[in-house]
N, C-alpha and C positions, 0 to 999 in steps of 0.2 A: 409773641405767640398768643393765639386766641385762648382766653380762659373760658372754661365751660359755661358759666352763667350767661355768656353772650347768646347762647342758643338753647333755651329751655327745651326739654324733651317733649315733643308733641308728635303724635303719630303721622300727621299728614302735612305738617308745616315746619319750616325752619324760620324762627323769629328772633328778632333782636330788639331788646328794650333798652332805650338809651342809645347814645352814640359815642363810641370810643375812638377818637381820632388816631390813637396809637396803633390800631389794627385796621385802619381804613382799607388798605390794600387787600388784606385777607378777606374782609367782608365783601369787598367789590367782586372778588372771585366767587365767593359762596353765593352771592345774590345775582350772578351773571345769568342772562337769559340768551338762549340760542335755539336754532332749529337745524343746525348743521350747515346752513348756508350763511346766515347772519348771526353774529355774536355781539351782544351788548354787555360790557362789564356793568356791575351794579353800582355805577357812579351815582352820586347825588344828582337830582334833576338839575340843580343850578350849576353843576359842573365843578365847583370848588367849595371846600377843599377836596382834594382827591389823593389817593395813593398812587394810582396809575390809570390815566384815562385810557379807554379802549373801546373801539368799535372795529369789528373784523368781518371780512368776507372770506369764505373758505377759498384758499389757493391764491389769494391776492397777496403778493410778496414783492420784495425788491432784492436785487442782487447786492451782495456786499463782498469785499475782498476777504480771502482767507489767507492770513499771513503765515508763511512757512519760513522757519529758520533755514531749512534746507529742503527745497522742493524735490520731488521725485516723479518718475514716470507713473502715470495713472492717478496722480493726486487731483482732486476736483479743482478747477481753476477759480471757482468762486463759491460763496455760500448763498443761501436764500434765507430771508428774514421776513416773517409776517409783519405787515405794517398796519398802523392805526389809520383807518380810512375816515371818511367824513362822519363827524359826530352829529347825529340827529336827536340825541337824548336831551339836549339842552333846553331848559325852560327857566329863564331867569325871572325873578320876582323883585319888584321895587315897591316898598311900602312908604308912602309919603317921601319919596325920592331916596329912601335908604335901601340898599340891596339886602335881600335875605341872604345872610351868610351865618352859618351855625357857629362861627368863631366869634361873632360879635353879638351884642345884646344878650338876651337870656333865652336859651332853648329850654322851654318849660317841659316839653315832652317830645320824644322822638321814637317812633316804632317802625320797624320794617318786618314784613312777613312774606316769605316765599311760599306760595301755595302749590303743593305738589299735585293736588287734584285739579286745580284750575289752570295751572301753568302761567301764573302771573306773579308779579312782585308788587306788593302794596306797601305804601308808605304814608304815615300820618305824622304831623308835627304841629306843635304849638310854639310860637316864637313871639317874643316881645323885642321890638327894635330898640336900639340905644336911646331913642327919644321917647320910648314908652308906649308905642303902638303895638297892639297884639293882634295876631292873625292865626287862623287855623288853616293848615295846608294838608291836602291829601293828593296822592297820585297813585295810579295803577298802570303798570307797564307790562306789555306782552310782546313776544316775538312769535309770530303765528306758525303753527305746525301745518295748517291747511292752506295758507297762502304763502308760498316759500319766500317771496321777496318782501314780505310785509312785517312791519313792527308798528306798534301804536302805544300812545300814552294818553290817559285821561287825567287831567290836572285841574284841581279846584282850590280856590282860596276864598276865605270868608273872614271879614273883620270880626273880632271877638266882642269888643266893648265900645264901639263908636264908629261913625262914618270915616272912611279912609279913601284917599286917592291911591289907586292900584295901577301899576304898570306891569304887564307881562311881556317878555321878549322870548319868542320861540325861534330857535336858530338851527341852521346847518353850518358847521364850522369844519374846515379842512386844514390840515397841517398844524394841528394843535401842538403846543409846546409840551414835550414829555420830560419827566424827571430824569436825572442822570442815572445811568446803569450802575450795577455793582460789579465787583470782581468775581462773583460766582460764575463759573463757566456754564452753569445750568440756566442762567438768566439770558435774556435775549440781548442782541446788539441793536440798540435804537438807532434809527436813521432820522436825520433832520430834514424836514420838509420834503418828503419823498414824492409828493404828488404835484404835477404841473397842471394848471388850469387850462381847460379847452372850451368850455361853454358855461354860461350861467344865464338864468332868466327868472323872472318873478312877476306875478300878477295876482290880484285879489289876495287870497290867503295861501297861494300855492307858489312854490319855487323849486328849482332843481339846479344842481351843479354837476358838471362832468369834468373829470380829471383823468390824467394818465400817469402811470409810474414812469420815472425817468429812464430806467434801463430794462425792466422786465416786460414792458409793453402791455400792461393791464390797463384797460380803460374802464373807469368806474363811474357809475351814475348814482346820485342820491337825490331823492325828491321828498317834499313834505307838503301836506295840505291840512286844513284845520276846519273844525266846526266849533262855533262859539255859542254858549248859552249863558245869558245873563239878564236879570230883570231890569238892570239899569242900562242907559245908553253906553255904547262902547265905540270908541274911535279906533280905527285900524289903519295901519300903514305898513308897507312892505318895501324892503330895499334889498339889493343883491349886488355883490361884487365877486371877484374871481374866486375867493376862498370862503366867503360868508354870505348867507342869506338870513334875513331877520324879519319876522313878523312882529310888530309892536301893537299891543292892545292897551288902551288907556280908558279907565272908567273911575267913577266914584261910587263906592258901595256903602250902604248902611250896615249897621251891625247885624250880622247873621245872613246878609245877602251873599250868595255865591257867584263868583265868576268861574265858569267851567269851560275848559277848552279840551277838545279831543284832537290830538295831533296824530296824523297818519304818516307813516314813513315807508318808502320803498327803496330798495337797493338792487343794483345789478352790476355785473361786470363781464367783460369779454376780452380775449386777446385778439379777436378778429373783427368784431362788429365796428361799424363806423360811429362817428359822433351822433349823427341823426338817429341811428338805430338804437344806440344805448339810451339816448334821450327818450325815444318813443317807448322803449321797453319799461323804463321806470315810471313814465307817465301812465302807461296802461296799467301797471301793477297798482299804482296809486289810485287810479279810477276805480278799479275793482274793490280795493280796500274801502274807499269812501262809499261805494254803493252797498257793500256789505254792512257798513256801519259798526260802531263800537260794540253795541250789544250783540250783533251778529258774529263779530270776531270772537267775543267772549264765549258765546254759545258753541261755536265751532271748535274752539280750543278745549272746552270741557268735554264735548262729545269725543274728540280725538283721544283725550287722555282717559276717559272712561273705558274706551275700547282697549287701550294699551294696558291699563291697570287690571282689567279683567283677566288678562293672560300673563301678566308679568309680575304681579304683586307677590311679595314674600311676607307672610304674616307670622309674627312671633308672639309668644306669651312668655314673660319672665324677664324681659330686658327692654325698657323703654328707649334707652339710648341707642342700642343697636337697631331697634325697630325704625326709629327716625332715620338713622344713618343709612340703612339699606334702601329705604325708599328715596332718600335724597340721592343716593348713588345711582339707582335705576333711573331716576328722573334726569340726572346729568348725563348718563350714558345715552339716553334717548336724545337729549338736547344736542349732543355732539354728533349725532348720526342720522336723525330722522329724515332730514331733507338735504343731506350732503350730496346725494344723487350723483354717483360716479366721481366724487371728489374724496380726498383722503380724510381719515379721522385723526387729527393731530393728537399728540400725547397730552396736551392741555385742552383739547377740544377747541372751542372758540371763546375761552374764558380768560385768556391772558397770553402774553407773548413768550412765556417760558419755552425753552428748547427751540426758540426761533420759529415756533409754529410748525415744527416738523412732525411727520408721522414716522414711527419706528415699528419694530416687531411687536410692540405693545398691542397694536390694533388686532393683529391676527391671533396672538397668543392669549390675550386677556379680554379684550372688548368683544371680539366676534363670537367667542363661545357664549357669552351672555346674550348677545343679540340674536344668535342663531335660534335660541329657544324662547325668545320673548318678542323680537321684532325682526323676523328673518329677512324681510324685504331690505332692511338697512344693512344687514350683513352681506346680502347678495350685492348690493350697490357698492359696498366697500371693496369687494373682490372684483367687481366689474372695473373699478378704478385701477386696481392692480393689473388687470388684463389689458386695459388701455395703455399701460406703461411698458408692456412687453418689448416694443421696439427699443426703448431706452435701455431696458435690462439686457437685451441681446447685445446692444452696442457695448455696454459695460463689460459683459462677458468676453467679448472679443478683445477689449483693452487688457483684460486679465489673462489672455491666451486660453480661455476656457470655452467650452461649448454651451449651448443652451442660453439661459437667461440668468444673469446675476442681479437680483433685485437690490436696491440701495438700502444701506443701514438707516440713513436719515434723509428725508426728502420732502418736498412739497409737490413737485411736478413729475417725479419719477427718475430724475437723474441723481446720482450719488452726490451728497453735499457734506459728507463727514470728512473733516480735515485731519482726523486722527485714525489712521488705518488699522492699528492693532485692535482697537475696540470698535472699529467701523467695518471697513471692507472685509477684514478677516472673520467677522461674525457671520459666516455664511449660513448659519442655521436659520436666518430669516427666510431663506428660500424654502426650507422645509416647513417653517411655520405657516407660510402662505399656502403651501400645498395641504397641510393639515387642516387649515380652516376651510379650504374648498372641499376636501373629503368629508368633513363633518357636516357642512351645509347640505351636501347632496344626500348624505345618510339621513339627516334629520327631516329634510323637506321632500325628498323624492323628486326634486325638480330636474326632470330630464333635459329640458331646454338649457338650463344653466349648465348642467353637466356636460352637455354636448358643445355648447358655444363658448363657454368660459372655463369651466373646470378642467376639461381635457387639455387645453393648450397650456394652462398654468402648470398642470402636472407633468406634461411632456417636456416643457422647456426646463423646469427645475430638475427633473430626472436626468436630463442630458448634462446639466451642470454637475451633478454628483458623479456621473460616470466619468467625466473628464477631470474632476477635482481629486477623486480618489484613485487608487490603483490596487491591483491584485498582487500580493506578495507570493513568493514561491511556495509558501506553505498553504496557499489558497485563501488566506484571509484578505478581505477588502479593507484597506486603510484610508483614512482621511486625515492627513497630517497638516500641521501648521495653521490651525484655525483657532478661533476664540469662541467659547461657548457663552451661555448666558451670564456666567460669572466674569465680569469685566476686570476683576482683580487677578485673573489667571489667563493671560493672553498668549496666542501663538503656541498652542499645545498640540500634541498628537492624539488623535482618536478620543476627542471629547465624547463621553458616553451619550449625553443628550443629543449632540449633533449627529452622531452615528445612528442612533436609534430613530431619530426623526427623519434622517435621510433614508433609512430603511423603509419607514412607512411611506415616504414620498415615492420611492422607487416601486414599491408594491402597488401603491395607489395608481401610479401611471400605467402599470401593466394592466390592472383591472379596468381602468378607464379606456385604454386603447382597445381592449377586447370587447368592451360594451359598445364602442363606436368605431368599428374598424374602417369604415369609409372616411370618416373625418380624420382619424389617425393617419390614414394613408395620405391624405391631403397635406398633413404636417410632415410627411416624409418618414413616418414610423414604419418599420418593416419587422419581419419575424426575428431577424438577427438582433435588432436593437432591443426588442422586447426580451429576448433571451439574455442579452447582456445585463439588462436591468434586473431580471430575476436572479441571475448569478451573483451580481453585486449585493443584492439584498440578502440572499441566503448566506453569503460569506462575510457579511459585515462584522468587523471586529468590535467586540464589546469587552474592554479591559476588565480584569478582576484581580484583586489583591488576595491571593489565597492565604497568605500568612495572617493578614488582619481580618479576613472574612468579610470584606466589603468591596464595593465597586469604587475604584478611584475615579474622581471627577474626570480625569484624563490620564493617559499613561504617565506613570511616575509621580502623580500628584501626591499620593500618600507617603512618598519618600522625601518630600520637601520638608524643610525646617518649618516648625509651627510659628506663627506670628506671636510676638510677645504681648499677649493680651493684658497680662498683669500690670505692665508698665505703660499701657496706653490710656491716657486720660479720657474722660467722658467728653471733654470739649475738643478732642482730636477726631471725633467722628463728624461727618463722614471722612474716612481715611484719605480719599482721593484729594481732599483739600489741604492735607497736612503732611502727606508722605509721598515720595516719588514713586511713580509707577514701577520703576526698576525694582524697588524693594518689595512692592506688593506682588509683583509677578512671580517672584521666586519663593514665596512663602505659602504655607497652608492658611489662607484666610479667604473667606468667601463673601463677596459683596452681596449677592442675592442667590436665591435658590437656583441651583444648576443641576447637579445630580439628583437633588430632591425633586426638582421639576420633572426630570425624566421619570422618576418613580410615579408621578401623577399622570403625565401625558402618555407614557408608554408602560403603564402598570402591567400590561400583559406580558412584558419581557422580564418580570421579576417575580420571585416567589414571595409569599407573605413573610417568611423568615428573613429574606434578603432586604425587604423593605424596612422591617423593624431595625435591623442592624445598620443599614445605610443611614436611615433617619437619625439614629442615635449618634452615629459617627460625625455627621455634618452639622448637627445642632451646635456643638461648642465652637465651631469654626465660622459660623454664618453671622455676620454683623448687621445685616439688613440696612446697608447704606443706600438701598434703593427701595422705593415704595412698592416695587413689584414682588417683594419677597414674602411679606407676612401672610398673604392669602394662601400661597402655595404651601407654606409651612403649616398653616392651619389645616388645610386639606389632608396633608399626610400625617400630621399629629392625630387627627381624628381617625384616620384609617388604621393606624397602628395602636389606637386605644388610649392615647394621652388626651382625653377630652378636655380637661381643664386647660392644658396648654393650647390646644386648638382654639378654645374659647377666647383666651387672651390674645392670640394672633388675629382672630376675627375682629375683636374690638379695635386693634391697631389698623387693620385694613379698612374697616368701615368708617372710622372716625379720623382718617388721615388728614382730611381737609377741614372738617368741622372743628377739630382741635388743633389744626396746624402743626401736626406732629413732626413734619420734615422741615419746618421753619421756612418754607418757600411757597406756601399757598398764595401769597400775594402775587406771584408770577402767573398764577392760573391753577386750576384744579388738576389732580392726578387722576385722569380718567381711567387708566388701567387699574389703579388701586380701588377705585370706586366699583368698577366691574368685578374686581377681585372680591368685594364684599358678597356679591351674588355667588361667585364661585365657592367661597368659603362656606356659605350656608347650603347651597344646593349640592355641590360636589363633596363638601366636607361633611357636614352633619346630615345632609340628605343622602350622601354616599353615591351620587349619580356618576356612572361611567358610561361612555358612549363609543367604545372601540368595537371594531369587528362588525359594524353595521347594525348593532342592536343596542338597546339601552338597559342598564341594570342599576339597582339601588341597593345600598347597604347602610341604611340610616342608623344613627345613634345620636342622642342629645347629651350635651354637657349638663351638669347639675342645675345651673341657674335657669335653663330653658325648659319650660314645661310643655310647649307645643310649637311645632314648626309646620307651616302650610305653604306650599308653593305649587306652581303649575309650570309645565313646559309644553311647548308645541312640538309634537312628534308626528311626522307624516300628515301634517295638516289637521291633526286632532289635538285637543287640549287634554293633557294628562295631569291629573291633580294628585298630589301626595300630601298626606297628613301624618306627621310623626309625633308621637308622644314617647315618654321614656320607656314604655312597655311594648308598644306596637306601632305598626305603620299600616295605613289604609290607602289603597290605590283606587282611583276611579277615572272613568272615561265618559265624557259627556255624550258622545255620539260617534258615528263612523264605524269603521271596521275593527274587529278584535286586534289586540296588540300583544306580541310576545315579549314578556319582561322577565326579570329575575330579581328576587329579594334575598340578599345574603347568599347568593349562589343557587337558590331554589327557583327553577324555571316555572312559569305559570302563564296562562292566557288571560288577559284582562278584556272583558267584554263591556260594551256600552251599557251604562245604567245598572251595572252589577258590581258594586265595589267589592274589593277583596282586602281582608285584613290578616296580617301575619305578625306573630310575636317577634321581638328583637332579641337575638341571642346575646348573651353576655360576652365580654371580652376581657382577657387578663393581660394588660400591657406589661412590658418589662419595666425596669427602673426608669424613672423619668430622667431624660437627658438634661444636661445643663446647657447654658448659653454663655457666650463670652461675657466676662465681668462688665456689668453696667449696660448690657445689651439685652437683658431679659425683656420680653414683651410687657408693655405697661398694663397694669391692671385697670379695669374700668372703674370709674368712680362709684361710690355707693349709690344704690338704686334709690330713686325717689318714690314716694307713695303715689 
């Protein structure tokens, strides 16, 4: 587990002083660079030692068998696993014929800094070889936001105290040997040598390799070129084989003389293009990168991020650790999505192979809310990817004897790849989550083209699913039985409140979209009878309520289950899914992650303030947070019902999930949804932002340690800024048309360049609820001066 001193609290950087090989895999995830198309783990330039080598291209995967003890109808025939593609990060250094390896000789200093403003990873090291020769090494690495196919590295070496013979080897390497996998089901299944060679060539300082996956039909191209700057003579040679290309530079440097190499990389893939087409594609991208040059790429990267941070930044006063963490979170959410361009946003982004590189409901429920208000183009592209997969979702629905589209629980390409159907296929709420994201994007952006061409069909096909999945009982109630809600410790239940309320929103959203675009709806086969059926199902949706206890059961009969024996569950037995059978979990009151509490946030309009307070208090002692998705939602609702100190503790957990490796699996990749959840906890929690009903409202309150919170959201193409202090909130609008808002229920009109300030009313929370023994949210460490 990463200990805090590894990453001192800085407002715009994440830095590491020294090198701890025991947490190398974790730091490789933290220092990963990506743009949504290319992902480079933060491996050392020389490649070894490593925790887990990783170079990824979005949606490049290989099939793998899904072993079933007893297969059944509708089970996916195979799984999909993201693969490690050609590694272009490698730059090996030999000093007087001794390889630079931090495990040998003396590593006199070693620092790495991820700059959140510049979008680069910088590394400096001073090393003395076993034979006593000292060199200073520096490198800067970027994955371009402006040139989608491009990455680049500037590498420099200087002798410290005398002349030295220096050899640099810059490489492209395919089918790297990977470390063995673990027994943790959350970790990926590694595949041995998944890429077959098809073409290789090299000349001057340039080389490219083309490979294809053995089963999935992905053709991958990788290319490299170099510029060399050195006051001394440099001999160069280049060689290339099926899986390796290597440029070798040899020189003799005097003390203080630098050998500086800039390495340009380009990547591309296709399931349809030919070998010559892929080769031409990466060569063209490489030519553009070289023409732009290193300084040009750096300047473009900084301009892109300046524009992003102008609208996305969340500024805090009172907590340096959370300030750093939320900016790191926003940077990584951007990296996971910015140039994905109609490809999925995996649960780990492109930072590691965890969860086999699959996308889940995390994308629409956690990542897209943050992107909708900070980088709406990326949110729209993610939903356009879902729209492209509608044919596969329709096919899946037919397999399940349902109408409409049944989107997959976990996937890379749009087909269902979950081998465990109680917590996969049965989690139908993902369809309403997708619909909810589409509704939110249209409300926030007013994008009529998206609404007409993408949102409408997503809403129609998912509404059709709910109409066929549920049924009307004789008493008029619409039931949805035998499903799994967000809490994967309670599977195959009837009328999960979250699922039913989100389905209700889905159905009503489909009605409204069909009425906005009647011609396009008619082309999809929607008629008045179908719209009326959706309206009736939404109006008669069953929402269970336990009158005796005065709370909403997570699903029917949930509050009658036996409670889990928390007192006799050891701390080392969490997460429970790794130590107890699902059979035992499914029949007890124990909650893996926010479920009913998530409904309180997502469908807050369906509950009274008193119901929210009682429900939150009831589920706190049952929720063990065995998922990184939970803390941010519990933070939001704790803030709404007035438990600000508890909300603050949950914020810390969500925000520092990966910087402190709280789930002990950051080495497999970052938790992108939890990172997005840090934004949710601050903006929806302490900022009190709610966006239901086509409008936006705020009910801000700060916990004691925070003295100021400033954030912006994009609403209808305008930047709305909110500044919160313990006593008041100020709202401002930079330009455009007036906006109708609400502050703690008070409606007002915000006009451009006319800020409005309102006091924050006090709140009297009830008794602070307890958590399961040993599962209280971790307190943040003492603040530094």
